[in-house]
C-alpha positions as CSV (number, residue, x, y, z in Angstrom):
1,M,-1.7,10.1,-14.1
2,V,-0.4,9.5,-17.6
3,F,0.2,12.8,-19.5
4,D,-0.3,11.6,-23.1
5,T,-1.8,8.2,-23.9
6,R,-0.1,7.9,-27.3
7,L,3.3,8.7,-25.8
8,A,2.6,6.3,-22.9
9,R,2.1,3.4,-25.3
10,E,5.1,4.3,-27.4
11,L,7.3,4.4,-24.3
12,A,5.9,1.1,-23.0
13,N,6.8,-0.5,-26.3
14,D,10.3,1.0,-26.1
15,L,10.9,-0.1,-22.6
16,L,9.9,-3.7,-23.4
17,R,11.9,-3.7,-26.6
18,I,15.2,-2.7,-25.0
19,K,14.4,-4.9,-21.9
20,A,14.4,-1.9,-19.6
21,I,11.3,-3.5,-18.2
22,K,11.1,-7.2,-17.4
23,L,7.8,-9.0,-16.6
24,Q,8.1,-12.2,-14.5
25,P,4.6,-13.0,-13.2
26,N,5.7,-16.5,-12.2
27,E,9.1,-15.7,-10.7
28,A,8.8,-12.5,-8.6
29,F,11.5,-9.9,-8.1
30,I,12.0,-8.9,-4.4
31,W,12.2,-5.2,-3.6
32,T,14.4,-3.9,-0.7
33,S,11.2,-3.3,1.2
34,G,10.4,-7.0,0.9
35,I,7.5,-6.5,-1.6
36,K,7.3,-9.3,-4.2
37,S,6.9,-7.8,-7.7
38,P,6.3,-9.3,-11.1
39,I,8.0,-6.4,-12.8
40,Y,11.5,-4.9,-12.8
41,C,12.1,-1.5,-14.3
42,D,15.5,0.0,-15.1
43,N,15.0,3.3,-16.8
44,R,18.8,3.9,-16.8
45,K,18.9,1.8,-20.0
46,T,17.0,4.4,-21.9
47,L,20.0,6.8,-21.6
48,S,21.9,4.5,-24.0
49,Y,19.3,4.9,-26.7
50,P,19.3,8.5,-28.1
51,E,15.9,8.2,-29.8
52,I,14.2,7.0,-26.6
53,R,16.2,9.4,-24.4
54,N,15.0,12.3,-26.6
55,K,11.4,11.0,-26.6
56,I,11.4,11.1,-22.8
57,S,13.0,14.6,-22.6
58,D,10.5,15.9,-25.3
59,G,7.6,14.5,-23.2
60,L,8.9,16.0,-20.0
61,M,9.5,19.4,-21.7
62,R,6.0,19.4,-23.2
63,L,4.5,18.5,-19.9
64,I,6.3,21.4,-18.1
65,R,5.4,23.9,-20.8
66,D,1.7,22.8,-20.9
67,L,0.9,21.9,-17.3
68,L,3.5,23.5,-15.1
69,P,4.5,26.7,-17.0
70,E,5.2,28.5,-13.7
71,T,8.2,26.2,-13.1
72,E,11.4,28.2,-12.1
73,A,13.8,25.3,-11.4
74,I,14.2,21.6,-12.0
75,A,15.3,19.1,-9.3
76,G,16.4,15.5,-10.0
77,V,16.1,12.7,-7.4
78,A,19.4,11.0,-7.0
79,T,20.6,9.0,-8.7
80,A,18.4,7.8,-11.5
81,G,16.4,11.0,-11.8
82,I,19.5,13.2,-12.3
83,P,20.2,12.5,-16.0
84,Q,16.8,13.3,-17.4
85,A,16.5,16.3,-15.0
86,S,19.8,17.6,-16.3
87,I,18.7,17.2,-20.0
88,L,15.4,18.8,-19.2
89,A,16.8,21.8,-17.3
90,D,19.3,22.4,-20.2
91,R,16.6,22.3,-22.9
92,L,14.3,24.6,-20.8
93,Q,17.2,26.8,-19.8
94,L,16.2,26.5,-16.1
95,P,18.3,26.2,-13.0
96,L,19.1,22.7,-11.9
97,C,19.7,21.0,-8.5
98,Y,19.5,17.4,-7.3
99,V,18.5,15.8,-4.0
100,R,20.5,13.1,-2.3
101,S,18.8,10.3,-0.4
102,K,21.0,11.4,2.6
103,P,23.5,14.1,3.2
104,K,27.2,13.6,2.1
105,D,29.3,12.2,4.9
106,H,32.1,14.7,4.3
107,G,32.7,18.2,3.1
108,L,29.7,20.5,3.4
109,R,27.4,17.5,4.1
110,N,24.9,18.8,1.5
111,L,21.6,17.1,0.9
112,I,20.6,19.3,-2.0
113,E,23.3,20.0,-4.6
114,G,23.1,23.1,-6.7
115,D,22.4,26.8,-6.2
116,I,18.9,27.6,-7.1
117,K,17.1,30.8,-5.9
118,P,15.5,30.5,-2.5
119,G,11.7,30.1,-2.7
120,S,11.8,28.9,-6.4
121,K,8.9,27.0,-7.8
122,V,10.4,23.5,-8.4
123,A,9.4,20.6,-10.6
124,V,10.9,17.3,-9.3
125,I,12.0,14.7,-11.8
126,E,12.1,11.0,-10.9
127,D,12.8,8.1,-13.2
128,L,10.4,5.7,-11.5
129,I,7.5,5.9,-9.0
130,S,7.1,2.7,-7.0
131,T,6.1,3.2,-3.4
132,G,6.7,6.9,-3.7
133,K,9.0,7.0,-0.7
134,S,12.2,8.3,-2.2
135,S,10.4,10.9,-4.3
136,L,8.4,12.3,-1.4
137,T,11.6,12.3,0.8
138,A,13.1,14.5,-1.9
139,V,10.0,16.7,-1.9
140,D,10.2,17.0,1.9
141,S,13.9,18.0,1.7
142,L,13.3,20.7,-0.8
143,Q,10.3,22.1,1.1
144,E,12.3,22.2,4.3
145,Q,14.8,24.4,2.6
146,G,12.1,26.8,1.6
147,Y,11.5,25.8,-2.0
148,K,8.0,25.4,-3.4
149,V,7.5,22.0,-5.0
150,I,4.7,22.4,-7.5
151,G,4.9,19.1,-9.4
152,L,6.4,15.5,-9.5
153,L,7.1,14.0,-12.9
154,S,8.4,10.6,-13.7
155,N,9.3,8.5,-16.7
156,F,7.3,5.5,-15.5
157,S,4.9,4.7,-12.6
158,Y,3.7,1.4,-11.2
159,G,0.5,3.2,-10.4
160,I,0.2,1.6,-6.9
161,P,-2.9,3.3,-5.4
162,V,-1.5,3.8,-1.9
163,A,1.6,5.6,-3.4
164,E,-0.5,7.8,-5.7
165,N,-2.9,8.8,-2.9
166,T,0.1,9.7,-0.7
167,I,1.5,11.9,-3.5
168,K,-1.9,13.6,-4.0
169,S,-2.1,14.3,-0.2
170,Y,0.9,16.6,-0.7
171,G,-1.1,18.7,-3.0
172,L,1.3,18.1,-5.9
173,K,0.5,17.9,-9.6
174,Y,1.8,14.4,-10.5
175,Y,2.3,13.0,-14.0
176,A,4.0,10.0,-15.5
177,L,5.0,9.5,-19.1
178,S,4.0,5.9,-19.0
179,D,2.6,3.5,-16.4
180,Y,2.1,-0.1,-15.4
181,M,-1.4,-0.6,-16.8
182,T,-0.4,0.8,-20.2
183,L,2.5,-1.5,-20.2
184,I,0.3,-4.5,-19.4
185,E,-2.0,-3.5,-22.3
186,V,0.9,-3.3,-24.7
187,A,2.4,-6.6,-23.5
188,I,-1.0,-8.3,-24.1
189,E,-1.2,-6.9,-27.6
190,N,2.4,-8.1,-28.3
191,K,1.5,-11.5,-26.9
192,M,4.2,-11.3,-24.3
193,I,2.0,-12.6,-21.6
194,N,-0.7,-15.3,-21.6
195,N,-4.2,-15.2,-20.3
196,S,-3.4,-17.0,-17.0
197,E,-0.8,-14.3,-16.2
198,I,-2.9,-11.3,-17.0
199,E,-5.1,-11.4,-13.9
200,S,-2.2,-11.9,-11.6
201,L,-0.3,-9.0,-13.1
202,R,-3.4,-6.7,-12.8
203,A,-4.0,-7.9,-9.2
204,W,-0.4,-7.0,-8.1
205,R,-0.9,-3.3,-8.7
206,T,-3.8,-3.0,-6.2
207,R,-2.4,-5.3,-3.5
208,P,1.4,-5.5,-3.9
209,N,2.0,-6.2,-0.2
210,D,0.0,-9.5,-0.2
211,W,0.4,-10.5,-3.9
212,P,1.1,-14.2,-3.9
213,G,3.9,-14.1,-6.6
């Protein structure tokens, strides 16, 4: 769910402008899972643009204060969720940890890095929600260690229904600062895609596994 429609449109414009998002409806990108996608999103690029970086952290901070005021700690999903989680935790003056995709193969073999109070109410920060797998793996890891995950927040979401329904089944509050359908609207207004491409782009979101590409 998009938190703020105006902010969602601004960020969509920003992501397209700095080419953090690329649309290729006629030349699909291939995900690790094998899914063919007309979109590629690299939110890491936003870190190099202070104005956009601050806009994202402002949005996340407002979201936490307005909708998740009970948050006691911030957790970033490695690796792309760590920078914004760090900025957000610093601005809110909250404890921070981050969750690896798998334990370290040496030392203490930690999966969760940081030292937050046991039982803390945690908001998880992700840069991008696609299938939701990595985000929910992080949620599982935190909950297994006794933390109470109360929300999942992301810079951008593809809005794939199966992923969103799975996230909701966890009982989490879930919000994105911008999303795929907002991006398509902005791309249409900016004449970045033509009429023959619009239907294909919209169809991908609802059936990414059998989208023709």
